[in-house]
Backbone as ProteinMPNN parsed JSONL, in Angstrom:
{"seq_chain_A": "MVCMNQLGVKNLTIAFTDCDAPSPGGIGDVKATAHIMNQDALPEYEATPYKLEGLSGGRVKRTFKNCTVKLDIMRNQAIPLAYYQGRAGLDIQVEHINGSVFTATGGAVTDFEASDSNSVSFTAEFGQLTEILPPGATLN", "coords_chain_A": {"N_chain_A": [[1.591, 6.501, -27.565], [3.637, 3.733, -27.834], [6.278, 3.416, -26.844], [6.426, 5.22, -24.748], [5.097, 3.988, -22.726], [6.637, 2.008, -21.705], [8.392, 0.471, -19.034], [11.316, 0.764, -17.047], [14.903, 1.007, -16.594], [17.236, 2.628, -18.516], [19.832, 3.783, -18.49], [22.0, 4.236, -15.726], [23.864, 6.247, -13.745], [26.281, 6.902, -11.233], [28.085, 9.195, -9.344], [30.645, 9.553, -6.969], [31.764, 11.418, -4.127], [34.331, 11.463, -1.98], [33.85, 11.888, 1.385], [35.791, 12.023, 3.307], [38.059, 12.824, 2.034], [40.907, 14.97, 1.624], [40.618, 17.228, -0.018], [38.561, 18.723, -2.633], [38.118, 16.572, -5.414], [39.785, 14.648, -4.484], [41.797, 11.646, -3.891], [40.006, 9.636, -3.33], [37.693, 10.094, -4.751], [35.129, 9.174, -7.109], [34.461, 9.081, -10.462], [31.518, 9.584, -12.538], [29.926, 6.548, -12.8], [28.695, 3.692, -14.443], [25.849, 1.823, -13.384], [23.803, -1.026, -12.507], [20.402, -1.78, -12.172], [18.913, -3.744, -9.579], [17.575, -6.788, -10.296], [14.183, -6.634, -11.171], [13.773, -4.164, -10.134], [12.801, -0.736, -9.733], [13.786, 2.707, -9.628], [12.755, 4.812, -6.897], [11.191, 7.886, -6.422], [10.968, 10.946, -4.59], [10.067, 13.824, -5.463], [9.16, 16.3, -4.662], [9.997, 19.177, -2.905], [8.898, 19.696, -0.418], [6.658, 19.057, 2.335], [3.258, 18.519, 2.939], [1.06, 19.311, 5.544], [-1.982, 18.598, 6.974], [-4.241, 20.981, 8.32], [-6.669, 22.383, 10.611], [-9.819, 23.636, 9.359], [-9.477, 23.282, 6.66], [-7.031, 24.127, 5.762], [-3.509, 23.979, 4.92], [-0.222, 23.184, 6.081], [2.942, 23.964, 4.972], [5.965, 22.325, 4.954], [9.372, 22.434, 4.49], [11.524, 20.037, 2.92], [14.034, 17.597, 2.024], [14.523, 16.279, -1.307], [14.126, 12.859, -2.264], [15.713, 9.796, -3.327], [15.333, 6.421, -3.915], [17.182, 3.518, -4.286], [17.836, 0.246, -5.534], [20.403, -1.554, -6.283], [22.954, -3.268, -8.257], [26.094, -3.649, -6.906], [29.072, -1.921, -7.798], [32.056, -3.489, -7.836], [34.502, -2.214, -7.729], [34.21, 0.009, -6.25], [34.264, 1.213, -2.96], [32.274, -0.356, -0.429], [31.453, 1.222, 1.696], [31.027, 3.721, 0.541], [28.535, 3.507, -0.641], [27.071, 3.437, 1.604], [26.987, 5.832, 2.935], [29.451, 7.161, 3.399], [30.349, 8.752, 1.363], [29.548, 11.622, -0.646], [27.035, 11.969, -3.198], [26.127, 12.038, -6.703], [23.507, 11.488, -8.91], [22.257, 10.109, -11.926], [19.511, 9.092, -13.764], [18.305, 7.476, -16.53], [15.389, 6.665, -18.098], [13.72, 4.05, -19.992], [11.595, 5.109, -21.43], [12.477, 7.625, -22.041], [12.477, 9.684, -20.154], [14.422, 11.586, -17.836], [16.037, 11.664, -14.757], [17.81, 13.732, -12.572], [19.891, 14.074, -9.845], [21.702, 15.962, -7.564], [24.508, 16.565, -5.363], [23.975, 14.974, -3.078], [23.397, 12.748, -0.226], [23.664, 9.571, 1.34], [21.108, 8.521, 3.41], [19.762, 6.446, 4.527], [20.172, 2.978, 4.654], [20.275, -0.497, 3.728], [21.631, -3.504, 5.152], [24.264, -5.022, 3.319], [24.883, -7.677, 0.966], [27.295, -7.597, -0.15], [27.244, -7.75, -2.895], [24.92, -6.567, -3.899], [23.236, -3.467, -3.268], [21.022, -1.491, -1.333], [19.607, 1.607, -0.927], [18.597, 4.803, 0.433], [18.798, 8.085, -0.628], [19.223, 11.554, 0.076], [18.591, 14.679, -1.464], [19.255, 18.084, -2.276], [18.218, 19.054, -4.599], [16.251, 17.795, -7.203], [15.849, 17.079, -10.478], [13.753, 16.713, -13.356], [13.557, 15.594, -16.648], [11.186, 15.475, -19.049], [9.858, 12.788, -21.127], [10.459, 12.696, -24.702], [7.9, 14.15, -26.675], [5.984, 14.108, -24.711], [2.926, 15.267, -23.632], [0.316, 17.3, -22.256], [-3.113, 16.772, -22.353]], "CA_chain_A": [[2.824, 6.006, -28.117], [4.033, 2.526, -27.11], [7.561, 3.598, -26.16], [6.234, 6.004, -23.53], [4.488, 3.141, -21.7], [7.594, 1.014, -21.247], [9.034, 0.73, -17.75], [12.672, 0.25, -16.947], [16.009, 1.958, -16.567], [18.14, 2.467, -19.648], [21.17, 4.12, -17.987], [22.079, 4.715, -14.348], [25.233, 6.582, -13.367], [26.466, 7.476, -9.902], [29.408, 9.739, -9.049], [30.861, 9.639, -5.527], [32.775, 12.326, -3.619], [34.747, 10.952, -0.672], [33.693, 12.909, 2.425], [37.007, 12.05, 4.117], [39.185, 13.279, 1.207], [41.382, 16.27, 2.102], [40.225, 18.335, -0.881], [37.737, 18.279, -3.765], [38.907, 15.849, -6.406], [40.748, 13.815, -3.759], [42.047, 10.329, -4.476], [38.879, 8.736, -3.094], [36.535, 10.436, -5.58], [34.833, 8.252, -8.202], [33.705, 9.752, -11.521], [30.241, 8.938, -12.867], [30.131, 5.152, -13.157], [27.441, 2.999, -14.764], [25.358, 0.815, -12.453], [22.676, -1.821, -12.991], [19.349, -1.992, -11.184], [18.811, -5.102, -9.071], [16.422, -7.53, -10.815], [13.18, -5.789, -11.828], [13.548, -2.986, -9.301], [12.805, 0.589, -10.348], [14.044, 3.76, -8.64], [11.598, 5.498, -6.323], [11.523, 9.298, -6.27], [10.123, 11.947, -3.948], [10.614, 15.005, -6.128], [8.621, 17.523, -4.086], [10.874, 19.619, -1.825], [8.148, 20.073, 0.776], [5.641, 18.13, 2.828], [2.053, 19.237, 3.352], [0.418, 18.776, 6.745], [-3.341, 19.117, 7.076], [-4.621, 21.756, 9.502], [-8.117, 22.58, 10.705], [-10.377, 24.649, 8.475], [-9.123, 23.009, 5.274], [-5.745, 24.728, 5.397], [-2.357, 23.079, 5.018], [1.058, 23.769, 6.47], [4.02, 23.489, 4.099], [7.254, 22.18, 5.614], [10.371, 22.084, 3.49], [12.304, 18.823, 3.146], [14.878, 17.233, 0.888], [14.039, 15.29, -2.267], [14.775, 11.576, -2.01], [15.775, 8.761, -4.354], [15.595, 5.107, -3.336], [17.728, 2.631, -5.305], [18.242, -1.13, -5.229], [21.292, -1.744, -7.422], [24.104, -4.157, -8.168], [27.254, -2.856, -6.506], [30.296, -1.959, -8.586], [33.05, -4.017, -6.901], [35.659, -1.325, -7.677], [33.854, 1.13, -5.379], [34.112, 0.718, -1.585], [30.908, -0.504, 0.072], [31.165, 2.361, 2.583], [30.538, 4.839, -0.265], [27.109, 3.275, -0.832], [26.421, 3.459, 2.911], [27.006, 7.149, 3.544], [30.755, 7.801, 3.565], [30.607, 9.655, 0.242], [28.459, 12.357, -1.264], [26.782, 11.385, -4.514], [25.323, 12.619, -7.765], [22.868, 10.368, -9.611], [21.455, 10.389, -13.118], [18.778, 7.903, -14.195], [17.585, 7.63, -17.794], [14.415, 5.595, -18.251], [13.5, 3.581, -21.357], [10.643, 5.997, -22.113], [13.137, 8.877, -22.374], [12.562, 10.632, -19.047], [15.72, 11.584, -17.159], [16.067, 12.27, -13.43], [19.154, 14.08, -12.148], [19.951, 14.522, -8.457], [23.091, 16.317, -7.283], [24.874, 17.002, -4.019], [23.219, 14.203, -2.102], [24.05, 11.869, 0.733], [22.871, 8.419, 1.748], [20.551, 8.734, 4.748], [19.217, 5.184, 5.018], [20.625, 1.872, 3.826], [20.106, -1.834, 4.268], [22.863, -4.283, 5.144], [24.541, -5.504, 1.97], [25.542, -8.973, 0.81], [28.485, -7.15, -0.874], [26.992, -7.755, -4.334], [23.868, -5.601, -4.184], [23.025, -2.479, -2.221], [19.755, -0.782, -1.359], [19.75, 2.782, -0.081], [17.835, 6.019, 0.174], [19.651, 9.266, -0.563], [18.513, 12.828, 0.061], [19.215, 15.679, -2.321], [18.652, 19.408, -2.238], [17.518, 19.303, -5.857], [15.991, 16.664, -8.094], [15.225, 17.6, -11.689], [13.209, 15.711, -14.275], [13.327, 15.956, -18.042], [10.106, 14.609, -19.515], [10.171, 12.097, -22.37], [10.076, 13.405, -25.927], [6.516, 13.98, -27.088], [5.062, 14.115, -23.571], [2.057, 16.435, -23.657], [-0.923, 17.249, -21.483], [-4.261, 16.995, -23.245]], "C_chain_A": [[3.319, 4.858, -27.244], [5.302, 2.735, -26.3], [7.404, 4.347, -24.834], [5.641, 5.164, -22.411], [5.436, 2.073, -21.172], [8.213, 1.443, -19.927], [10.441, 0.163, -17.786], [13.694, 1.362, -16.996], [16.957, 1.633, -17.702], [19.587, 2.694, -19.208], [21.062, 4.644, -16.562], [23.537, 4.994, -14.046], [25.239, 7.228, -11.988], [27.903, 7.954, -9.795], [29.51, 9.91, -7.54], [31.946, 10.666, -5.222], [33.097, 11.891, -2.2], [34.672, 12.07, 0.367], [34.928, 13.026, 3.308], [38.226, 12.498, 3.335], [39.606, 14.667, 1.667], [40.961, 17.461, 1.251], [39.317, 17.823, -1.987], [38.614, 17.623, -4.826], [39.956, 14.958, -5.767], [40.841, 12.422, -4.354], [40.894, 9.361, -4.272], [37.661, 9.015, -3.956], [36.383, 9.444, -6.729], [33.995, 9.01, -9.222], [32.431, 8.962, -11.812], [30.497, 7.547, -13.45], [28.782, 4.492, -13.389], [27.129, 1.947, -13.704], [24.152, 0.111, -13.065], [21.673, -1.972, -11.855], [19.297, -3.471, -10.805], [17.501, -5.728, -9.544], [15.465, -6.588, -11.53], [12.878, -4.522, -11.032], [13.576, -1.712, -10.139], [13.129, 1.618, -9.268], [12.732, 4.347, -8.127], [12.021, 6.925, -6.004], [10.496, 10.007, -5.404], [10.68, 13.272, -4.422], [10.136, 16.323, -5.535], [9.482, 17.955, -2.898], [10.126, 20.124, -0.587], [7.122, 18.998, 1.112], [4.455, 18.972, 3.273], [1.409, 18.526, 4.527], [-0.956, 19.418, 6.877], [-3.591, 19.826, 8.397], [-6.139, 21.894, 9.524], [-8.563, 23.682, 9.752], [-9.989, 24.461, 7.017], [-7.812, 23.636, 4.818], [-4.646, 23.675, 5.517], [-1.117, 23.867, 5.405], [2.133, 23.137, 5.6], [5.335, 23.494, 4.88], [8.27, 21.728, 4.574], [11.168, 20.862, 3.913], [13.164, 18.574, 1.915], [14.153, 16.267, -0.034], [14.781, 13.982, -2.005], [14.715, 10.672, -3.24], [16.119, 7.462, -3.642], [16.022, 4.175, -4.461], [18.037, 1.256, -4.731], [19.069, -1.571, -6.425], [22.342, -2.821, -7.165], [25.319, -3.276, -7.89], [28.395, -3.014, -7.51], [31.416, -2.345, -7.618], [34.306, -3.154, -6.81], [35.419, -0.131, -6.75], [33.642, 0.594, -3.964], [32.647, 0.686, -1.14], [30.514, 0.686, 0.942], [30.647, 3.573, 1.81], [29.034, 4.718, -0.485], [26.332, 3.408, 0.486], [26.651, 4.757, 3.66], [28.346, 7.829, 3.699], [31.038, 8.836, 2.483], [29.348, 10.414, -0.157], [28.224, 11.772, -2.648], [25.914, 12.246, -5.407], [24.791, 11.454, -8.585], [22.165, 10.89, -10.861], [20.84, 9.076, -13.587], [18.024, 8.234, -15.469], [16.683, 6.418, -17.969], [14.233, 5.237, -19.726], [12.57, 4.524, -22.126], [11.234, 7.371, -22.442], [13.197, 9.891, -21.248], [13.904, 10.468, -18.336], [15.575, 12.31, -15.825], [17.522, 12.514, -13.057], [19.084, 14.641, -10.731], [21.413, 14.784, -8.109], [23.277, 16.731, -5.831], [24.147, 16.27, -2.919], [24.076, 13.387, -1.157], [23.099, 10.732, 1.084], [22.407, 8.65, 3.176], [19.984, 7.457, 5.347], [19.695, 4.079, 4.085], [20.354, 0.557, 4.532], [21.454, -2.532, 4.252], [23.028, -4.917, 3.769], [25.167, -6.894, 2.001], [26.846, -8.807, 0.039], [28.337, -7.216, -2.39], [25.927, -6.751, -4.736], [23.715, -4.671, -2.988], [21.67, -1.806, -2.427], [19.875, 0.398, -0.417], [18.792, 3.883, -0.497], [18.79, 7.182, 0.345], [18.783, 10.512, -0.625], [19.321, 13.853, -0.716], [18.504, 17.008, -2.144], [17.849, 19.698, -3.485], [17.423, 18.017, -6.662], [15.259, 17.225, -9.303], [14.789, 16.456, -12.584], [13.072, 16.321, -15.657], [12.302, 14.964, -18.569], [10.475, 13.941, -20.836], [9.766, 12.92, -23.589], [8.62, 13.128, -26.303], [5.517, 13.96, -25.943], [4.25, 15.404, -23.584], [0.88, 16.22, -22.735], [-2.066, 17.546, -22.429], [-5.228, 17.968, -22.644]], "O_chain_A": [[3.408, 5.008, -26.026], [5.384, 2.267, -25.164], [8.177, 4.124, -23.902], [5.675, 5.58, -21.253], [5.069, 1.311, -20.278], [8.52, 2.617, -19.721], [10.709, -0.813, -18.487], [13.401, 2.495, -17.38], [17.424, 0.501, -17.834], [20.466, 1.889, -19.518], [20.148, 5.4, -16.233], [24.364, 4.083, -14.085], [24.34, 7.988, -11.627], [28.834, 7.215, -10.115], [28.559, 10.363, -6.902], [32.927, 10.778, -5.957], [32.24, 11.943, -1.318], [35.357, 13.084, 0.239], [35.097, 14.035, 3.994], [39.323, 12.556, 3.891], [38.757, 15.466, 2.062], [40.947, 18.59, 1.74], [39.294, 16.623, -2.261], [39.725, 18.081, -5.094], [40.913, 14.553, -6.427], [40.049, 12.059, -5.224], [40.81, 8.355, -4.977], [36.688, 8.262, -3.907], [37.371, 8.936, -7.259], [32.93, 9.527, -8.884], [32.286, 7.817, -11.385], [31.191, 7.395, -14.455], [27.839, 4.704, -12.627], [28.024, 1.271, -13.195], [23.557, 0.599, -14.025], [22.047, -2.256, -10.717], [19.603, -4.34, -11.621], [16.426, -5.23, -9.211], [15.882, -5.824, -12.4], [11.844, -3.886, -11.236], [14.294, -1.63, -11.136], [12.777, 1.418, -8.105], [11.729, 4.372, -8.84], [13.067, 7.155, -5.398], [9.303, 9.712, -5.47], [11.646, 13.788, -3.859], [10.671, 17.375, -5.885], [9.677, 17.168, -1.972], [10.675, 20.896, 0.198], [6.774, 18.155, 0.285], [4.626, 20.013, 3.907], [1.231, 17.308, 4.517], [-1.076, 20.643, 6.891], [-3.203, 19.339, 9.459], [-6.811, 21.553, 8.55], [-7.775, 24.553, 9.384], [-10.151, 25.38, 6.214], [-7.519, 23.67, 3.623], [-4.832, 22.625, 6.133], [-0.985, 25.052, 5.098], [2.222, 21.913, 5.505], [5.762, 24.526, 5.398], [8.047, 20.749, 3.862], [11.455, 20.666, 5.094], [13.034, 19.256, 0.899], [13.274, 15.523, 0.401], [15.933, 13.996, -1.572], [13.809, 10.765, -4.067], [17.072, 7.401, -2.865], [15.325, 4.048, -5.468], [18.451, 1.13, -3.579], [18.516, -1.924, -7.467], [22.584, -3.226, -6.028], [25.535, -2.273, -8.569], [28.648, -4.111, -8.008], [31.696, -1.604, -6.676], [35.105, -3.344, -5.893], [36.336, 0.652, -6.498], [32.913, -0.382, -3.782], [31.879, 1.599, -1.443], [29.359, 1.109, 0.923], [29.9, 4.377, 2.367], [28.333, 5.729, -0.511], [25.103, 3.483, 0.49], [26.529, 4.796, 4.885], [28.384, 8.992, 4.101], [31.885, 9.709, 2.672], [28.232, 9.913, -0.021], [29.119, 11.144, -3.213], [25.1, 13.05, -4.954], [25.539, 10.534, -8.918], [21.563, 11.963, -10.854], [21.538, 8.08, -13.782], [17.207, 9.154, -15.497], [17.154, 5.281, -17.988], [14.557, 6.035, -20.606], [12.736, 4.716, -23.33], [10.56, 8.196, -23.058], [13.913, 10.885, -21.372], [14.448, 9.368, -18.245], [15.058, 13.426, -15.767], [18.366, 11.63, -13.201], [18.317, 15.563, -10.453], [22.268, 13.927, -8.333], [22.345, 17.181, -5.164], [23.742, 16.879, -1.928], [25.301, 13.342, -1.27], [21.882, 10.914, 1.118], [23.218, 8.942, 4.056], [19.75, 7.393, 6.554], [19.632, 4.224, 2.864], [20.222, 0.498, 5.755], [22.321, -2.201, 3.443], [22.048, -5.301, 3.133], [25.886, -7.245, 2.937], [27.439, -9.801, -0.382], [29.235, -6.772, -3.106], [26.019, -6.146, -5.804], [24.022, -5.034, -1.852], [21.237, -1.585, -3.558], [20.206, 0.228, 0.756], [18.257, 3.897, -1.606], [19.508, 7.264, 1.341], [17.746, 10.531, -1.288], [20.549, 13.897, -0.643], [17.3, 17.052, -1.894], [16.908, 20.491, -3.453], [18.386, 17.26, -6.782], [14.17, 17.784, -9.169], [15.378, 15.375, -12.572], [12.542, 17.42, -15.817], [12.527, 13.754, -18.538], [11.306, 14.458, -21.583], [8.847, 13.737, -23.521], [8.17, 11.983, -26.248], [4.318, 13.81, -26.178], [4.811, 16.499, -23.553], [0.492, 15.083, -22.465], [-1.986, 18.482, -23.225], [-6.253, 18.276, -23.253]]}, "name": "protein", "num_of_chains": 1, "seq": "MVCMNQLGVKNLTIAFTDCDAPSPGGIGDVKATAHIMNQDALPEYEATPYKLEGLSGGRVKRTFKNCTVKLDIMRNQAIPLAYYQGRAGLDIQVEHINGSVFTATGGAVTDFEASDSNSVSFTAEFGQLTEILPPGATLN"}
């Protein structure tokens, strides 16, 4: 199916929770707000909540880690830059053109690049990252 081979982001929303707010729902919280990917950038996901380390004898050691999402987006000027650089917790939902949807909740920015105040690039870690496969996706 042609639609399943298309790359790109159809919708990207990010909700921020101000870590310095006195209570949940504080005045610094930002509800889910639409964002635009920077140029032809695509999100990068590490959806596996563990890392495998090779051991002798063909065995592997499983170490648990957080799932990560890396984004390069145009900044919403109504949201403080500090929120994109770790001051706020975040929830992300990305809907791709092919119909797949990635949802990551309860995350925090762990790595970011300096911003020109118009675009931001960051990596966020999440305890859970879920994926809904595109309609009609089957294994043969």
